[in-house]
C-alpha positions in Angstrom: -159.5 -45.4 -30.8 -160.9 -48.3 -28.8 -162.5 -47.7 -25.4 -159.6 -46.2 -23.4 -161.0 -47.0 -19.9 -159.6 -50.2 -18.4 -161.9 -53.1 -18.5 -162.3 -53.5 -14.8 -163.8 -50.0 -14.5 -166.2 -50.1 -17.5 -169.1 -51.1 -15.3 -168.6 -47.8 -13.4 -169.8 -44.9 -15.5 -171.5 -41.8 -14.1 -172.6 -42.6 -10.5 -176.3 -42.7 -9.7 -175.7 -39.7 -7.4 -174.4 -37.6 -10.3 -177.2 -38.7 -12.5 -180.0 -37.9 -10.0 -178.4 -34.6 -8.8 -178.1 -33.5 -12.5 -181.7 -34.5 -12.9 -182.7 -32.4 -9.9 -180.9 -29.4 -11.3 -182.2 -29.8 -14.8 -185.8 -30.1 -13.7 -185.8 -27.8 -10.6 -186.9 -30.7 -8.4 -186.4 -31.1 -4.7 -183.3 -33.2 -4.2 -183.8 -35.9 -1.5 -181.3 -38.1 -3.3 -177.7 -37.3 -2.4 -176.9 -37.3 1.3 -175.6 -33.8 2.0 -177.1 -31.3 4.5 -178.5 -28.0 3.3 -177.2 -26.2 6.4 -173.7 -25.7 7.7 -171.8 -27.0 10.7 -171.0 -25.2 13.9 -170.1 -21.5 13.4 -167.0 -21.6 15.6 -165.5 -24.5 13.5 -166.2 -22.6 10.3 -164.5 -19.6 11.7 -161.5 -21.7 12.7 -161.2 -22.9 9.1 -161.4 -19.3 7.8 -158.7 -18.1 10.2 -156.5 -21.0 9.2 -156.8 -20.1 5.5 -156.1 -16.4 6.2 -153.3 -17.3 8.7 -151.2 -19.1 6.1 -152.0 -22.8 6.7 -152.2 -23.4 3.0 -149.1 -25.5 2.1 -148.7 -29.2 2.3 -149.4 -30.7 5.7 -147.4 -33.8 6.8 -148.4 -36.9 4.9 -150.0 -38.6 7.9 -151.9 -35.5 8.7 -151.4 -32.5 11.0 -150.4 -33.5 14.6 -153.2 -31.5 16.0 -155.8 -33.6 14.2 -154.2 -36.9 14.8 -154.0 -36.2 18.5 -157.6 -35.0 18.6 -158.7 -38.2 16.8 -156.7 -40.4 19.2 -158.2 -38.5 22.2 -161.7 -38.9 20.7 -161.3 -42.7 20.2 -160.1 -43.1 23.8 -162.8 -40.9 25.4 -165.8 -42.4 23.4 -164.8 -46.0 22.9 -162.0 -46.8 25.2 -159.7 -47.4 22.2 -156.1 -46.3 22.6 -154.4 -45.3 19.3 -150.9 -43.8 19.1 -151.4 -40.5 17.1 -147.8 -41.0 15.7 -148.3 -44.2 13.7 -151.8 -45.5 14.3 -153.8 -42.5 13.0 -153.8 -41.4 9.3 -155.7 -38.4 7.9 -157.3 -38.9 4.5 -159.2 -37.0 1.9 -162.5 -38.1 3.3 -163.7 -41.6 4.1 -164.0 -42.5 0.4 -160.2 -42.2 -0.1 -159.6 -44.1 3.2 -161.7 -47.0 2.0 -160.1 -47.1 -1.5 -156.6 -46.9 0.0 -157.3 -49.6 2.5 -158.7 -52.0 -0.1 -155.9 -51.3 -2.6 -153.3 -51.7 0.2 -154.6 -55.0 1.6 -156.1 -56.9 -1.3 -154.2 -58.7 -4.0 -155.8 -59.4 -7.4 -158.2 -62.3 -7.0 -158.7 -61.8 -3.2 -162.3 -61.7 -2.1 -164.0 -58.9 -0.1 -167.3 -59.6 1.7 -169.7 -56.7 1.5 -173.2 -56.3 2.8 -175.6 -55.4 0.0 -177.0 -52.9 -0.6 -173.7 -51.1 -0.3 -172.3 -47.6 -0.9 -171.3 -47.5 -4.6 -167.6 -46.7 -4.0 -167.1 -50.0 -2.4 -167.6 -51.9 -5.6 -165.4 -49.6 -7.6 -162.5 -49.7 -5.1 -162.7 -53.5 -5.0 -162.6 -53.6 -8.8 -159.6 -51.2 -8.9 -157.7 -53.6 -6.7 -158.6 -56.5 -9.0 -160.4 -58.2 -6.1 -163.7 -59.9 -6.1 -166.9 -58.9 -4.3 -168.8 -61.5 -2.2 -172.2 -59.9 -1.3 -174.2 -60.8 1.8 -177.8 -59.4 1.6 -179.5 -57.3 4.2 -183.1 -58.2 4.2 -186.1 -56.6 6.1 -186.7 -58.4 9.4 -189.1 -57.0 12.0 -188.8 -53.5 10.6 -185.1 -53.3 10.1 -182.5 -54.6 7.6 -180.4 -57.5 8.9 -178.2 -60.3 7.6 -178.3 -64.0 8.1 -175.2 -65.3 9.8 -175.3 -68.5 7.8 -175.2 -66.5 4.6 -172.2 -64.5 6.0 -170.3 -67.7 6.7 -171.2 -69.2 3.3 -169.7 -66.1 1.6 -166.3 -66.7 3.1 -163.9 -68.8 1.0 -160.2 -69.6 0.8 -159.5 -66.3 -1.0 -161.4 -64.1 1.3 -159.2 -61.3 2.6 -161.5 -58.7 4.2 -165.0 -57.9 5.4 -166.2 -54.4 4.7 -168.5 -53.4 7.5 -170.6 -50.2 7.3 -172.5 -49.4 10.5 -174.5 -47.2 10.8 -175.4 -48.5 7.3 -175.9 -46.5 4.2 -178.3 -46.9 2.4 -180.6 -48.9 4.8 -180.2 -46.9 8.1 -179.5 -50.1 10.0 -177.1 -50.0 13.0 -175.6 -53.4 13.5 -176.3 -54.9 16.9 -173.5 -56.2 19.2 -174.7 -59.7 18.4 -174.4 -59.1 14.6 -171.0 -57.6 15.0 -169.9 -60.5 17.1 -170.8 -62.9 14.3 -168.6 -60.9 12.0 -165.8 -60.7 14.5 -165.8 -64.4 15.1 -165.6 -65.1 11.4 -162.7 -62.6 11.0 -160.7 -64.3 13.8 -161.4 -67.9 12.6 -160.4 -67.1 9.0 -157.7 -64.4 9.8 -159.6 -61.7 8.0 -159.3 -57.9 8.2 -162.3 -55.8 9.0 -162.5 -52.5 7.1 -165.1 -50.5 9.0 -166.9 -47.5 7.5 -168.2 -45.6 10.5 -168.8 -42.1 9.1 -172.3 -42.0 10.7 -171.0 -43.1 14.1 -172.5 -40.1 15.9 -175.8 -40.1 14.0 -177.8 -42.8 15.7 -181.3 -42.3 17.1 -183.7 -43.5 19.8 -180.8 -44.4 22.1 -179.4 -47.0 19.7 -175.7 -47.5 20.4 -173.0 -47.5 17.8 -170.5 -50.2 18.7 -167.2 -50.0 16.8 -165.9 -53.3 15.6 -162.5 -52.6 17.1 -163.9 -52.6 20.6 -164.9 -56.3 20.4 -162.4 -58.8 21.9 -159.6 -59.7 19.5 -160.6 -57.1 16.9 -158.5 -54.0 17.5 -155.5 -55.7 15.9 -157.4 -56.6 12.7 -159.7 -53.6 12.2 -159.1 -50.6 9.9 -161.5 -48.1 11.5 -162.6 -45.3 9.2 -164.4 -42.1 10.1 -164.8 -38.6 8.8 -165.8 -35.0 9.7 -168.2 -34.7 6.8 -171.3 -36.2 8.3 -170.5 -35.6 12.0 -170.1 -31.8 11.5 -172.2 -31.2 8.4 -169.2 -30.3 6.2 -169.3 -33.0 3.5 -167.4 -30.7 1.1 -164.3 -30.6 3.4 -163.4 -34.2 2.6 -161.5 -34.8 5.8 -161.4 -38.3 7.1 -159.1 -40.6 9.1 -158.0 -44.2 9.6 -157.3 -45.7 13.0 -155.6 -49.1 13.0 -152.5 -50.9 14.3 -149.3 -49.4 12.9 -148.6 -52.2 10.3 -152.1 -51.7 8.8 -151.8 -47.9 8.9 -148.4 -48.1 7.2 -149.9 -50.2 4.4 -152.8 -47.8 3.9 -150.5 -44.8 3.9 -148.2 -46.4 1.4 -151.1 -46.4 -1.1 -152.6 -43.1 0.1 -149.5 -41.1 -0.5 -149.7 -41.8 -4.2 -153.4 -41.0 -4.4 -153.4 -37.5 -2.8 -150.3 -37.4 -0.7 -152.0 -35.3 2.0 -155.3 -33.6 2.9 -156.2 -29.9 3.2 -154.5 -28.2 6.2 -157.1 -25.6 7.1 -159.9 -28.2 7.4 -157.7 -30.4 9.5 -157.1 -27.6 12.0 -160.8 -26.8 12.2 -161.8 -30.4 12.6 -159.2 -30.9 15.4 -160.9 -28.0 17.2 -164.4 -29.4 16.6 -163.6 -32.9 17.9 -162.6 -31.3 21.2 -165.2 -28.6 21.5 -168.2 -29.1 19.3 -169.6 -32.5 20.2 -172.5 -30.9 22.1 -173.4 -29.3 18.8 -173.3 -32.8 17.3 -175.7 -34.0 20.0 -178.1 -31.3 19.0 -177.7 -32.2 15.3 -178.6 -35.8 16.2 -181.8 -34.8 17.9 -182.7 -32.5 15.0 -182.1 -35.3 12.5 -184.2 -37.7 14.5 -187.1 -35.3 14.3 -186.5 -34.8 10.5 -186.4 -38.6 10.1 -189.8 -38.8 11.7 -191.1 -35.9 9.7 -190.1 -37.5 6.4 -191.2 -41.0 7.4 -194.6 -39.8 8.5 -195.0 -37.8 5.2 -193.9 -40.8 3.1 -196.4 -43.1 4.8 -199.2 -40.5 4.3 -198.2 -40.5 0.6 -198.7 -44.2 0.4 -195.2 -45.7 0.8 -194.2 -48.5 3.3 -191.4 -47.0 5.3 -188.6 -48.6 7.3 -187.6 -46.5 10.3 -183.8 -46.1 10.3 -181.8 -46.3 13.5 -179.0 -44.1 12.0 -177.6 -42.2 9.0 -179.4 -39.6 6.9 -181.7 -42.0 5.0 -185.1 -43.7 4.9 -185.9 -46.7 2.8 -189.3 -46.7 1.3 -191.1 -49.6 -0.4 -192.8 -48.4 -3.6 -195.1 -51.4 -4.1 -198.1 -50.1 -2.0 -198.3 -47.3 -4.6 -198.4 -49.8 -7.4 -194.9 -49.3 -8.7 -192.4 -52.1 -9.0 -189.1 -50.8 -10.4 -187.3 -48.2 -8.3 -184.9 -47.1 -11.0 -187.7 -46.5 -13.4 -189.7 -44.6 -10.8 -186.7 -42.4 -9.7 -186.1 -41.4 -13.3 -189.8 -40.4 -13.6 -190.1 -38.8 -10.2 -189.2 -35.3 -11.3 -191.9 -35.3 -13.9 -194.5 -37.0 -11.7 -193.8 -35.2 -8.4 -190.9 -32.7 -8.7 -188.7 -34.8 -6.3 -185.5 -36.7 -6.8 -184.6 -39.9 -4.8 -182.1 -42.7 -5.2 -183.1 -46.2 -6.4 -181.8 -48.7 -3.9 -181.3 -51.5 -6.5 -178.2 -49.8 -7.9 -176.4 -50.7 -4.6 -176.8 -54.5 -5.1 -175.0 -57.2 -7.0 -178.4 -58.7 -7.3 -180.7 -55.8 -8.1 -183.8 -57.8 -7.9 -183.4 -57.9 -4.1 -183.8 -54.1 -3.9 -185.9 -53.3 -7.0 -188.9 -52.1 -5.0 -186.9 -49.9 -2.6 -186.2 -46.2 -2.9 -183.9 -44.1 -0.7 -184.8 -40.7 0.5 -182.5 -38.3 2.5 -183.9 -36.4 5.4 -180.9 -34.2 6.1 -182.8 -31.2 4.8 -184.6 -28.2 6.2 -188.1 -28.9 7.5 -189.8 -26.8 4.9 -188.0 -28.7 2.1 -189.1 -32.0 3.6 -192.7 -30.8 4.0 -192.8 -29.6 0.4 -191.3 -32.8 -0.9 -193.8 -35.1 0.8 -196.7 -32.8 -0.3 -195.5 -33.3 -3.9 -195.1 -37.0 -3.4 -198.8 -37.4 -2.6 -199.3 -36.9 -6.3 -198.1 -40.4 -6.9 -201.3 -41.9 -5.4 -203.4 -43.4 -8.1 -200.8 -42.9 -10.9 -199.4 -46.4 -11.3 
């Protein structure tokens, strides 16, 4: 039999996350690659989920999501961002943000339409665009004054007659950048001039540091009506395995996304929805504590990586630190990451796999700091072995 996989997906084999996590398991290495915490979320939220399971909330919830969660999401948007969304028509619960992104792209993009992405980008973006038969138009984020930023001229140059959407991820994985209001305004102006939709991945919205503000694209003038705003409980409440996300958008856009979503998973797990609805109302002080704890872990890992010889970019948000491997004498992040378990007993993610043009990120490696302090300390101790090897 010939290759059964459709041609548009043949470039997407095993993800780098699966490869590196398997490598960590096989070698017994410390996994600073995949971005999942090694501690759980707030106890009362976990207990709510357990009670929901034992209490019989185990059958199909409504397709748009349980009313309790949709109302909690709407109340959260209003309280935190001043954005009013009708829970009955403008909020859709999804199986995590990854499904929300895929459903949005599939719903809104015809074959041949173009989607602007900022590279490096989370790997599911490219796969979802390919599934839709659409075309990526990458705009690079480059280090400028210690943070990754885009050139507005390159953004405008990426927009053509077939451009349909701009996919905006802020706080940004994998660079840790939080787009400034000025940067978001440049994106918003282009969206309005060219009648584009903004699909915004905001899963790290509550995980910004040093007083840096997360500004949702939908809060900018003229953008609520053309923004598909995507969030999830996974990163906010340290329950990445629950896969509970949501879309907020004007009703026509939500209807479009739900039309696709209903044939992907139909609905999302009920017990987790009830627990997350509780958490959005009651556990945001816990999230504030998590943010402070993660800021300290960021500094702990960053200081350790510098001591080990890396050049480190201080992230303003997310779980991740970008490290330049060239000061240690290495030049290819993918090659180094495949050797790291042998050389240092640590697993990381090569940033170049998140680019259309890998040469732009060949010398960067992504490390996750959402781990216990003792794990971070042991990892950076091991990484000091790299000095003098190259």
